[in-house]
C-alpha positions as CSV (number, residue, x, y, z in Angstrom):
1,M,11.9,-9.1,0.6
2,T,14.3,-11.9,1.3
3,T,14.1,-12.5,5.1
4,R,16.6,-13.8,7.6
5,T,14.6,-17.0,8.0
6,A,14.9,-17.4,4.2
7,L,18.6,-17.4,4.4
8,L,18.8,-20.7,6.3
9,P,20.5,-23.5,4.3
10,L,17.8,-25.1,2.2
11,A,19.1,-28.6,3.1
12,L,18.2,-27.9,6.7
13,L,14.5,-27.3,6.0
14,A,12.9,-30.6,7.0
15,L,9.4,-31.2,5.7
16,G,6.8,-33.2,7.5
17,T,4.9,-35.7,5.2
18,P,6.4,-38.9,3.8
19,G,6.2,-37.8,0.1
20,L,8.0,-34.5,0.6
21,L,11.7,-34.3,0.5
22,R,13.1,-34.3,4.0
23,A,16.2,-32.5,2.8
24,Q,14.7,-30.0,0.5
25,Q,17.1,-29.3,-2.4
26,A,15.2,-26.4,-3.8
27,P,12.4,-24.1,-2.8
28,I,8.8,-24.5,-4.0
29,Q,8.4,-22.4,-7.1
30,I,5.2,-20.4,-7.4
31,T,4.1,-18.1,-10.3
32,A,1.1,-16.0,-9.5
33,D,-0.6,-15.0,-12.7
34,L,-2.8,-11.8,-12.3
35,S,-3.0,-11.2,-16.0
36,E,-6.8,-11.9,-15.9
37,A,-7.4,-9.8,-12.8
38,P,-10.0,-7.6,-14.6
39,R,-12.0,-10.8,-15.1
40,K,-11.8,-11.4,-11.3
41,V,-9.8,-14.5,-11.7
42,Y,-6.2,-15.3,-10.5
43,H,-4.1,-18.3,-11.5
44,A,-1.1,-20.1,-10.0
45,E,1.5,-22.6,-11.2
46,V,3.2,-24.3,-8.3
47,D,6.1,-26.8,-8.4
48,I,6.8,-28.6,-5.2
49,P,9.9,-30.8,-4.5
50,V,8.7,-34.3,-3.5
51,Q,9.7,-37.9,-3.2
52,P,7.4,-40.9,-4.0
53,G,4.6,-41.6,-1.6
54,P,1.6,-39.8,0.0
55,V,1.7,-36.0,0.1
56,S,-0.5,-33.7,2.1
57,L,-0.7,-30.1,0.9
58,T,-2.7,-27.2,2.3
59,T,-3.8,-23.6,1.7
60,P,-3.8,-21.0,4.6
61,K,-6.7,-20.9,7.0
62,W,-5.9,-18.5,9.8
63,I,-4.4,-15.4,8.1
64,P,-2.2,-13.3,10.5
65,G,-3.8,-10.0,11.2
66,N,-7.4,-11.1,10.3
67,H,-8.0,-12.6,13.8
68,R,-10.3,-15.2,12.4
69,P,-10.1,-18.1,9.8
70,T,-10.5,-16.2,6.6
71,G,-8.5,-18.3,4.2
72,P,-10.5,-18.3,0.9
73,V,-10.5,-22.0,0.3
74,D,-14.1,-21.8,-1.0
75,D,-12.9,-19.5,-3.9
76,I,-10.0,-21.8,-4.9
77,T,-11.0,-23.8,-7.9
78,G,-9.5,-25.6,-11.0
79,V,-7.1,-27.6,-8.8
80,V,-5.1,-30.1,-11.0
81,F,-2.0,-32.0,-9.9
82,T,0.4,-33.4,-12.5
83,A,3.7,-35.3,-12.4
84,N,5.8,-35.9,-15.5
85,G,2.9,-34.5,-17.6
86,K,0.4,-37.0,-16.2
87,V,-2.7,-35.9,-14.1
88,L,-2.8,-37.4,-10.6
89,P,-5.9,-38.0,-8.6
90,W,-6.3,-36.1,-5.3
91,R,-8.7,-36.2,-2.4
92,R,-9.7,-33.4,0.0
93,D,-9.3,-34.3,3.7
94,D,-12.5,-35.2,5.4
95,E,-12.0,-33.0,8.4
96,D,-9.6,-30.3,7.4
97,L,-11.2,-29.0,4.2
98,Y,-8.1,-26.8,3.4
99,E,-6.0,-29.9,2.9
100,F,-5.4,-32.0,-0.2
101,H,-4.0,-35.5,-0.4
102,V,-2.0,-36.8,-3.4
103,T,0.1,-39.9,-4.0
104,V,3.4,-39.2,-5.8
105,P,4.4,-42.0,-8.3
106,D,7.8,-43.6,-8.2
107,G,10.6,-41.6,-9.9
108,V,8.9,-38.3,-9.4
109,T,10.8,-35.5,-7.8
110,T,8.6,-32.5,-8.6
111,L,4.8,-32.3,-8.2
112,H,3.1,-29.6,-10.2
113,A,-0.1,-28.0,-9.1
114,H,-2.3,-25.6,-11.1
115,L,-5.0,-23.7,-9.2
116,D,-7.3,-20.8,-9.9
117,C,-9.0,-18.4,-7.5
118,I,-12.2,-16.5,-8.0
119,V,-11.5,-13.0,-6.7
120,T,-14.6,-11.2,-5.4
121,A,-12.9,-8.2,-3.8
122,R,-9.9,-5.9,-4.0
123,V,-9.8,-6.0,-7.9
124,T,-11.2,-3.8,-10.7
125,D,-10.5,-3.3,-14.4
126,K,-7.6,-1.0,-13.5
127,L,-5.9,-2.6,-10.4
128,A,-5.6,-5.7,-8.3
129,V,-4.3,-6.7,-4.9
130,L,-2.8,-10.2,-4.2
131,E,-2.8,-11.5,-0.6
132,W,-1.0,-14.8,-1.1
133,E,-3.6,-17.0,0.7
134,K,-5.5,-16.9,-2.6
135,L,-2.9,-19.0,-4.4
136,L,-0.6,-20.6,-1.9
137,L,-0.2,-24.4,-1.7
138,Y,2.5,-25.9,0.5
139,P,3.2,-28.9,2.8
140,A,0.6,-29.4,5.5
141,K,1.4,-29.7,9.3
142,T,4.8,-28.2,8.8
143,P,6.1,-25.0,10.4
144,V,5.7,-22.4,7.6
145,K,8.9,-20.6,8.6
146,D,10.7,-23.8,7.5
147,I,9.3,-24.1,4.0
148,A,11.4,-22.4,1.4
149,I,9.5,-20.9,-1.6
150,Q,10.5,-18.7,-4.5
151,P,7.7,-16.5,-6.0
152,S,7.2,-14.9,-9.4
153,V,4.3,-12.6,-10.3
154,K,2.8,-11.9,-13.7
155,V,0.6,-8.8,-14.2
156,P,-1.3,-7.3,-17.1
157,A,0.8,-5.6,-19.7
158,G,1.5,-2.0,-18.8
159,W,0.6,-2.4,-15.2
160,G,3.1,-1.4,-12.4
161,I,3.7,-3.5,-9.4
162,G,4.4,-2.8,-5.7
163,T,5.6,-5.2,-3.0
164,A,8.3,-5.6,-0.3
165,L,9.5,-8.8,-2.0
166,T,13.1,-8.6,-3.4
167,P,13.3,-8.8,-7.2
168,T,16.1,-11.0,-8.7
169,D,16.2,-9.5,-12.2
170,G,16.2,-6.1,-13.8
171,Y,13.2,-4.4,-12.1
172,D,11.2,-1.4,-12.9
173,P,8.1,-1.2,-10.6
174,Q,6.5,1.2,-13.1
175,N,6.8,-1.3,-16.0
176,P,7.8,-4.9,-15.2
177,K,9.5,-6.5,-18.2
178,G,6.9,-8.6,-20.0
179,G,4.6,-8.2,-17.0
180,L,6.6,-10.9,-15.2
181,T,8.9,-10.3,-12.2
182,H,10.9,-13.0,-10.4
183,Y,11.6,-12.6,-6.7
184,A,14.3,-14.0,-4.3
185,P,13.6,-17.1,-2.3
186,T,11.8,-16.6,1.0
187,T,9.6,-18.8,3.3
188,V,5.9,-19.5,3.2
189,E,5.6,-17.5,6.4
190,Q,7.2,-14.5,4.9
191,L,5.5,-14.8,1.5
192,E,2.1,-14.8,3.1
193,D,3.3,-11.6,4.8
194,S,4.3,-9.9,1.5
195,P,1.2,-8.8,-0.5
196,V,1.4,-7.4,-4.0
197,I,-0.5,-4.5,-5.6
198,T,-0.6,-3.8,-9.3
199,G,-2.4,-1.4,-11.5
200,Q,-2.5,0.5,-14.7
201,Y,-2.2,3.8,-12.8
202,F,0.7,3.0,-10.5
203,H,3.1,5.3,-8.8
204,E,6.0,4.7,-6.4
205,F,7.2,7.5,-4.1
206,A,10.4,7.3,-2.0
207,L,9.9,8.5,1.6
208,A,12.4,10.1,4.0
209,P,15.4,9.3,1.9
210,E,17.9,9.9,4.7
211,V,16.4,7.0,6.8
212,T,17.7,3.5,6.5
213,P,16.1,1.0,5.7
214,K,14.4,2.5,2.7
215,H,10.7,3.4,2.7
216,Y,8.3,3.7,-0.2
217,I,4.6,4.3,-0.8
218,D,3.2,2.4,-3.8
219,V,-0.1,3.6,-5.1
220,V,-2.7,2.2,-7.5
221,S,-6.0,3.8,-8.4
222,D,-8.9,3.5,-10.8
223,S,-8.4,7.0,-12.1
224,P,-5.0,8.3,-13.3
225,E,-5.1,11.5,-11.3
226,D,-5.8,9.8,-7.9
227,S,-2.4,8.0,-7.7
228,K,-0.5,11.2,-8.0
229,L,-0.4,11.9,-4.2
230,R,-0.6,15.5,-3.0
231,P,2.8,17.1,-2.0
232,A,1.4,17.9,1.5
233,L,0.5,14.2,2.0
234,L,4.0,13.1,1.0
235,V,5.6,15.5,3.5
236,E,3.3,14.1,6.2
237,L,4.4,10.5,5.3
238,N,8.0,11.6,5.4
239,N,7.4,12.9,8.9
240,L,5.6,9.6,9.8
241,V,8.7,7.6,8.9
242,R,10.9,9.9,11.0
243,E,8.4,9.8,13.9
244,T,8.4,6.0,14.1
245,G,12.2,6.1,14.6
246,A,11.9,8.5,17.5
247,A,8.9,6.6,19.0
248,Y,10.1,3.0,18.7
249,D,13.9,3.4,18.6
250,S,14.3,0.4,16.2
251,R,13.2,-0.9,12.8
252,H,12.4,-4.6,12.2
253,Y,12.4,-4.8,8.4
254,N,14.9,-4.6,5.5
255,V,12.6,-2.3,3.4
256,Y,9.1,-1.0,4.0
257,H,6.4,-0.4,1.4
258,F,3.1,1.3,2.1
259,L,0.8,-0.3,-0.4
260,L,-2.2,2.0,-1.1
261,T,-5.2,1.2,-3.2
262,L,-7.5,4.2,-4.0
263,S,-10.8,2.9,-5.3
264,D,-14.5,3.1,-4.4
265,V,-14.7,-0.6,-5.5
266,A,-11.5,-2.1,-4.3
267,G,-10.8,0.0,-1.2
268,G,-11.9,-0.8,2.4
269,E,-8.8,-2.6,3.7
270,G,-6.2,-2.1,6.4
271,L,-3.9,-5.2,6.9
272,E,-0.5,-5.2,8.6
273,H,2.5,-7.0,7.3
274,G,6.1,-7.0,8.6
275,Q,7.7,-5.1,5.6
276,S,4.6,-3.6,4.1
277,S,1.0,-2.8,4.7
278,D,-2.1,-3.3,2.5
279,N,-4.2,-0.2,2.7
280,G,-7.3,0.4,0.8
281,V,-9.6,3.5,0.9
282,G,-12.1,5.2,-1.3
283,E,-11.1,6.8,-4.6
284,K,-10.8,10.3,-3.0
285,G,-9.6,9.1,0.4
286,F,-6.5,11.1,0.5
287,S,-7.4,13.7,-2.2
288,D,-7.7,16.6,0.3
289,P,-7.6,17.3,4.1
290,S,-11.3,16.8,4.5
291,H,-11.4,13.4,2.9
292,Q,-8.1,12.5,4.7
293,L,-9.4,13.1,8.2
294,A,-11.5,9.9,8.3
295,E,-8.5,7.9,7.1
296,S,-5.8,9.9,8.9
297,D,-4.6,7.1,11.2
298,L,-4.8,4.2,8.7
299,L,-1.2,4.3,7.4
300,S,0.3,5.1,10.8
301,H,-1.7,2.3,12.4
302,E,-0.7,-0.4,9.9
303,F,2.9,0.9,9.9
304,T,3.0,0.6,13.7
305,H,2.0,-3.0,13.4
306,S,5.4,-3.7,11.9
307,W,6.7,-3.3,15.5
308,N,3.6,-4.1,17.5
309,G,2.0,-7.2,16.1
310,K,4.4,-8.5,13.5
311,Y,7.8,-8.2,15.4
312,R,6.4,-8.3,18.9
313,R,3.5,-10.7,18.8
314,P,1.4,-12.3,21.6
315,F,2.6,-15.8,22.5
316,N,-0.8,-17.3,21.9
317,L,-1.6,-15.4,18.8
318,Y,1.5,-16.6,17.0
319,Q,1.2,-20.2,15.6
320,D,3.9,-22.0,13.6
321,D,1.5,-22.7,10.7
322,F,-1.7,-21.2,9.3
323,E,-4.0,-24.1,10.3
324,K,-3.9,-23.6,14.1
325,M,-6.2,-21.2,15.9
326,Q,-4.7,-17.9,16.8
327,Q,-5.8,-17.0,20.3
328,G,-6.7,-13.3,20.9
329,S,-6.6,-12.6,24.6
330,L,-3.8,-10.0,24.2
331,L,-5.4,-8.2,21.3
332,W,-5.8,-5.2,23.6
333,V,-2.0,-4.8,23.2
334,Y,-1.7,-6.0,19.6
335,E,-4.5,-3.8,18.3
336,G,-5.3,-1.6,21.2
337,M,-1.8,-0.1,21.7
338,T,-1.5,0.1,17.9
339,H,-4.8,2.0,17.8
340,Y,-3.4,4.5,20.4
341,L,-0.1,4.9,18.7
342,G,-1.5,5.1,15.2
343,N,-3.6,8.1,16.2
344,V,-0.8,9.7,18.2
345,L,1.6,9.3,15.3
346,A,-0.9,10.7,12.8
347,A,-1.1,13.9,14.9
348,R,2.7,14.1,15.4
349,S,3.4,13.7,11.7
350,G,0.6,16.2,10.5
351,L,-1.8,13.6,9.0
352,K,-4.3,15.3,11.4
353,S,-4.0,18.2,13.7
354,Q,-3.9,18.1,17.5
355,E,-7.5,19.5,17.6
356,Q,-8.7,16.8,15.2
357,Y,-6.9,14.2,17.3
358,R,-8.9,15.3,20.4
359,D,-12.2,15.5,18.5
360,M,-11.8,11.9,17.2
361,L,-10.7,10.7,20.6
362,A,-13.9,12.2,22.1
363,L,-16.0,10.3,19.5
364,S,-14.2,7.0,20.4
365,A,-14.4,7.6,24.2
366,A,-18.1,8.6,24.1
367,Q,-19.0,5.5,22.0
368,L,-17.4,3.3,24.6
369,D,-18.9,5.1,27.5
370,Y,-22.4,4.7,26.0
371,K,-22.0,0.9,25.4
372,P,-24.2,-1.0,27.9
373,G,-22.6,-4.3,26.9
374,R,-19.8,-3.3,29.3
375,D,-22.1,-4.4,32.1
376,W,-21.6,-8.1,31.2
377,R,-18.6,-8.4,28.9
378,S,-15.0,-7.4,29.8
379,T,-12.5,-5.9,27.4
380,E,-10.5,-9.1,27.6
381,D,-13.5,-11.1,26.4
382,T,-13.9,-8.9,23.4
383,A,-10.3,-9.9,22.5
384,I,-10.7,-13.6,23.3
385,A,-13.9,-13.7,21.2
386,A,-12.4,-11.6,18.3
387,S,-12.9,-14.4,15.7
388,I,-16.7,-14.5,16.4
389,L,-17.2,-10.8,16.8
390,R,-15.5,-9.6,13.6
391,G,-17.9,-8.8,10.8
392,G,-21.0,-9.2,13.0
393,N,-24.4,-7.7,12.4
394,P,-24.7,-4.2,13.8
395,A,-28.1,-4.9,15.3
396,W,-27.9,-4.5,19.1
397,S,-24.1,-4.4,18.7
398,N,-23.8,-2.0,21.7
399,W,-25.3,-4.7,23.9
400,K,-23.4,-7.5,22.4
401,R,-20.1,-5.5,22.0
402,G,-17.8,-5.9,19.1
403,Q,-14.0,-5.5,18.5
404,D,-13.8,-3.0,21.4
405,Y,-10.3,-4.1,22.2
406,Y,-9.2,-1.5,19.7
407,Q,-10.8,1.6,21.3
408,E,-10.6,0.2,24.9
409,G,-6.9,-0.5,24.3
410,E,-6.5,3.1,23.1
411,L,-7.9,4.5,26.3
412,F,-6.0,2.0,28.4
413,W,-2.6,2.9,26.9
414,L,-3.5,6.6,27.2
415,D,-4.2,6.0,30.8
416,A,-0.8,4.3,31.3
417,D,1.0,7.0,29.3
418,T,-0.5,9.9,31.4
419,L,0.0,8.0,34.6
420,I,3.8,7.6,33.9
421,R,4.0,11.3,32.9
422,Q,2.2,12.4,36.1
423,K,4.3,10.2,38.4
424,T,7.6,11.3,36.9
425,N,6.7,15.0,36.4
426,N,6.5,14.4,32.6
427,K,10.2,13.2,32.5
428,K,9.2,9.8,31.4
429,S,6.3,8.5,29.2
430,L,5.1,5.5,27.3
431,T,7.8,6.2,24.8
432,D,10.3,4.9,27.3
433,F,8.4,1.7,27.5
434,L,8.2,1.4,23.7
435,H,11.9,1.7,23.4
436,I,12.2,-1.3,25.7
437,F,9.3,-3.4,24.5
438,L,9.3,-2.7,20.7
439,G,13.0,-2.0,20.5
440,K,14.0,-5.3,22.1
441,G,16.9,-6.7,20.1
442,G,17.7,-3.5,18.3
443,N,17.3,-3.2,14.5
444,T,16.5,-6.6,12.9
445,G,15.0,-8.1,9.8
446,P,11.4,-9.2,9.8
447,L,11.5,-11.5,12.8
448,I,8.8,-12.6,15.2
449,V,9.5,-12.2,19.0
450,T,6.6,-13.3,21.2
451,Y,5.6,-11.9,24.6
452,N,3.1,-12.5,27.4
453,R,1.5,-10.3,30.1
454,D,4.3,-10.9,32.6
455,E,6.8,-9.3,30.1
456,L,4.5,-6.3,29.6
457,I,4.4,-5.8,33.4
458,A,8.2,-6.2,33.7
459,D,8.9,-3.8,30.9
460,L,6.5,-1.2,32.4
461,N,8.2,-1.5,35.7
462,Q,11.6,-0.7,34.1
463,V,10.1,2.7,33.3
464,Y,8.2,3.3,36.5
465,K,7.7,1.0,39.5
466,Y,4.0,0.5,40.0
467,D,1.4,-2.2,40.5
468,W,0.9,-2.7,36.8
469,A,-0.6,-6.2,37.3
470,T,-3.6,-4.7,39.2
471,F,-3.7,-1.7,36.8
472,I,-4.2,-4.2,33.9
473,H,-6.5,-6.5,35.8
474,E,-8.9,-3.7,36.8
475,R,-9.2,-2.2,33.4
476,I,-9.0,-5.3,31.1
477,D,-10.2,-8.3,33.0
478,N,-12.9,-6.7,35.2
479,L,-16.3,-5.5,34.2
480,N,-16.4,-1.7,34.0
481,P,-19.7,-0.1,33.4
482,R,-18.0,3.2,32.4
483,A,-15.2,3.8,29.9
484,D,-11.7,4.4,31.1
485,L,-11.6,8.2,30.9
486,A,-8.8,8.6,33.4
487,G,-6.2,9.2,30.7
488,I,-8.2,12.0,29.1
489,E,-8.8,13.6,32.5
490,R,-5.2,13.2,33.7
491,G,-4.2,14.6,30.3
492,G,-5.9,17.9,31.1
493,Y,-9.2,17.5,29.4
494,K,-12.7,16.1,30.1
495,L,-15.4,14.6,27.9
496,V,-18.6,16.7,27.7
497,Y,-21.6,16.7,25.4
498,T,-22.8,19.9,23.6
499,E,-25.7,20.7,21.2
500,E,-23.4,21.0,18.2
501,P,-21.0,18.5,16.8
502,T,-17.3,19.3,16.5
503,K,-15.9,20.5,13.2
504,S,-14.1,17.2,12.8
505,E,-17.3,15.2,13.4
506,R,-19.1,17.3,10.8
507,T,-16.2,16.8,8.3
508,V,-16.1,13.1,8.7
509,A,-19.9,12.7,8.6
510,E,-20.1,14.7,5.4
511,T,-17.2,12.8,3.7
512,Y,-18.0,9.2,4.5
513,A,-21.4,7.6,4.8
514,R,-19.9,4.7,6.8
515,Y,-18.8,7.2,9.4
516,G,-22.2,8.4,10.3
517,I,-24.0,10.2,7.5
518,G,-27.6,10.5,8.5
519,T,-28.4,11.7,12.0
520,N,-26.3,11.2,15.1
521,A,-29.0,10.5,17.7
522,W,-26.9,8.0,19.7
523,Y,-26.3,10.2,22.7
524,S,-29.8,11.6,22.7
525,L,-32.5,9.1,21.5
526,G,-30.1,6.2,21.4
527,L,-30.5,5.5,17.7
528,R,-28.1,4.8,14.8
529,L,-29.8,5.3,11.4
530,N,-29.0,6.1,7.9
531,K,-30.2,9.1,5.9
532,E,-33.3,7.1,4.7
533,G,-34.3,6.5,8.4
534,L,-33.4,2.8,8.5
535,I,-32.3,1.9,12.1
536,S,-29.1,-0.1,12.4
537,D,-28.8,-0.1,16.2
538,V,-30.7,0.9,19.3
539,R,-28.9,1.7,22.5
540,W,-29.8,-0.9,25.1
541,N,-31.9,0.7,27.9
542,G,-31.8,4.1,26.1
543,P,-34.9,6.2,25.3
544,A,-35.6,4.5,22.0
545,D,-35.2,1.1,23.6
546,K,-37.6,1.9,26.3
547,A,-40.1,3.0,23.6
548,K,-39.6,-0.5,22.1
549,F,-37.8,0.6,18.9
550,F,-35.5,-2.1,17.4
551,P,-32.9,-2.5,14.7
552,G,-34.3,-3.0,11.2
553,Q,-37.2,-0.7,11.6
554,K,-37.5,2.3,9.3
555,I,-38.7,5.7,10.5
556,I,-41.4,6.9,8.0
557,A,-42.4,10.1,9.8
558,V,-41.6,12.2,12.9
559,N,-44.0,14.6,14.5
560,G,-46.3,14.4,11.5
561,N,-43.5,15.2,9.0
562,V,-42.0,12.8,6.4
563,F,-38.7,11.6,7.8
564,S,-35.5,13.4,7.0
565,A,-32.4,14.2,9.1
566,D,-33.5,17.8,9.5
567,A,-37.0,16.7,10.6
568,L,-35.6,14.4,13.3
569,K,-33.1,17.1,14.5
570,T,-36.0,19.6,14.7
571,A,-38.1,17.2,16.7
572,I,-35.3,16.6,19.2
573,K,-34.7,20.3,19.6
574,Q,-38.4,21.2,20.0
575,A,-38.9,18.5,22.7
576,K,-36.1,20.0,24.9
577,G,-37.6,21.3,28.1
578,T,-41.1,20.2,27.3
579,S,-43.3,17.3,28.4
580,E,-44.5,16.3,24.9
581,P,-42.9,13.1,23.6
582,I,-41.6,12.8,20.0
583,H,-44.1,11.0,17.8
584,F,-43.0,8.4,15.2
585,I,-44.5,6.4,12.4
586,L,-42.4,3.2,11.8
587,Q,-42.3,0.5,9.2
588,S,-41.2,-3.0,10.1
589,D,-41.3,-5.6,7.4
590,A,-44.8,-5.2,5.8
591,F,-46.3,-3.5,8.9
592,V,-46.7,0.1,10.0
593,T,-46.9,1.1,13.6
594,T,-46.7,4.3,15.8
595,A,-44.5,4.9,18.8
596,D,-43.4,7.8,21.1
597,I,-40.0,8.5,22.6
598,D,-40.2,10.4,25.9
599,Y,-36.9,12.4,25.6
600,H,-36.4,16.1,26.5
601,D,-32.6,16.8,26.8
602,G,-31.9,18.1,23.2
603,E,-29.1,17.1,20.9
604,R,-25.9,15.7,22.4
605,Y,-22.5,15.5,20.7
606,P,-19.2,14.6,22.4
607,R,-16.1,16.8,22.6
608,L,-13.1,17.3,24.8
609,V,-12.7,20.6,26.7
610,R,-9.6,21.8,28.4
611,V,-9.5,21.8,32.2
612,D,-7.7,25.0,33.3
613,G,-4.9,24.7,35.8
614,T,-4.0,21.0,34.9
615,P,-1.0,19.7,32.9
616,A,-1.9,19.3,29.2
617,Y,-0.3,15.9,28.8
618,L,-2.6,15.2,26.0
619,D,-1.1,18.0,24.0
620,D,2.5,16.9,25.0
621,I,1.7,13.4,23.7
622,T,0.8,14.6,20.3
623,K,3.8,16.9,19.8
624,P,6.4,15.7,17.2
625,L,9.3,13.9,18.7
626,A,11.4,14.0,15.5
627,K,12.6,16.9,13.4
628,S,9.6,17.4,11.1
629,E,9.5,18.7,7.6
630,P,7.2,21.7,7.3
631,I,3.9,20.8,5.6
632,P,3.1,23.0,2.6
633,A,-0.1,24.9,2.5
634,E,-2.9,23.0,0.7
635,K,-3.4,24.1,-2.9
636,K,-6.2,21.8,-3.7
637,E,-6.7,22.8,-7.4
638,K,-3.0,22.9,-8.1
639,D,-2.3,19.6,-6.3
640,S,-5.0,17.8,-8.2
641,A,-3.8,19.2,-11.5
642,E,-0.3,18.0,-10.7
């Protein structure tokens, strides 16, 4: 989509290296060629306005939303620079390996670059996803909001295309003419923020048509039936669009596209953008309510980021180019508040029920409460260290801690929400804060407005006068051996452990292996393991840790029986109330050992239970704020046939 920053006069866009035109007469032209996507290769042709002399060009390093330097420079290959048809020599920078140096000959006004990218993820024979860092090349050490660029995208014949970019010619997303679509000029900052999905089985659905700006969900899948979204899901997404208007009292985009990839090969993504979001789940991720539960907050989370993260962005996370480190100390707001709101909005819009919301909140809160790494690492430090904690090995992750600013932030903002409700007799809530903080400036295009902790405190005080500085310091900066359960308790519930998992936990575990298929022995033995008995994590100072178990071991047998999930559950149940330990045979590397766990409290699964006689703020929080469209009863066989 053409952005407000893109509408600046091009002559005012000053570029920063001697060989680049200081009064840029035309934008960079880039054609992304995805026609060989099934071969896992993308191509680009880039024309850059220049003047004679040395030129430094770069590809992105720090990708907004990734919270670490993930620019795929190692996959960019086949780089060739030409001018007037002649190949020019180039040299990579000795320190910044993302940067290329070229000398432009006299008389040359346009430098052409060809590059290819080896694509190892988010692509199959039937679909492809383009995040622009794979193909972008632009002036180095220059604010990316000041670099004009005009994109075109070529896709395989017969494939549809979805993006928030604004087409400049006759445009049919279902069937681009000749596979090539030209888009309006924008900036490098906004182009990087405007991904593209394309696929043979493509569908675009308009959402909440009465709402302005316009909203769409673009879907690609590996199988033709999967991209035909269920009527009930479309109603829930209509409700989601309406709920964001009520919750945030503003919109900071000119159009919004949910980009959804349904594939067991190319799924596994959730990345926010200002006018769109890149969402990837398994092939059947939204095929029915059972599959949907595990993914129920994905679209609402990434959509919320358009306000919280893209429009309002921490002052030290936003940088004026993609080469500078993005500092994460406020990620408990950027991601934590979004995690809270994404789950709340999913419940308000019907993507999950209020009961399912509580069940999933119980799982998250219990995981944090049973994380001994809290004894040494604060929530703020998990945010500051985000770039080294992302993608880490799960071994001893409970002791090391990971990206806990998501779930910790969820509990923090629930705490703040219920506190405001309690102090004002439920007349005010966090929604009043969101109208101030996220709605600042009213409706806008895709802008970036930064903030710091002082502004958060000031905006909270506009809603309710309180010592918010201490409130934040105690929960975010300090060490807290136990999770912040005050919001749950003030909301009318308490976290307990029972011998049976909730229906939601069973549904999620049965649907997605990555959400816990195997045996949940974390709150009993202190073990995370898969269905084959391979241990991924051991709870520090828990029963298994005290018995000297460690990640990477495999349980071969339990109490004389070959390992299975049922055998382990039976052993845990039989040990309850006895003095006999549970006996294990373990394999580690090429060695077999035995060990006993002295545990006798039975199975333990988290859930929230209502505290009678207290205000049910948790239920109030998840009630719809907007006028909702009734969700049709699920007709699974009929929906899949349609």
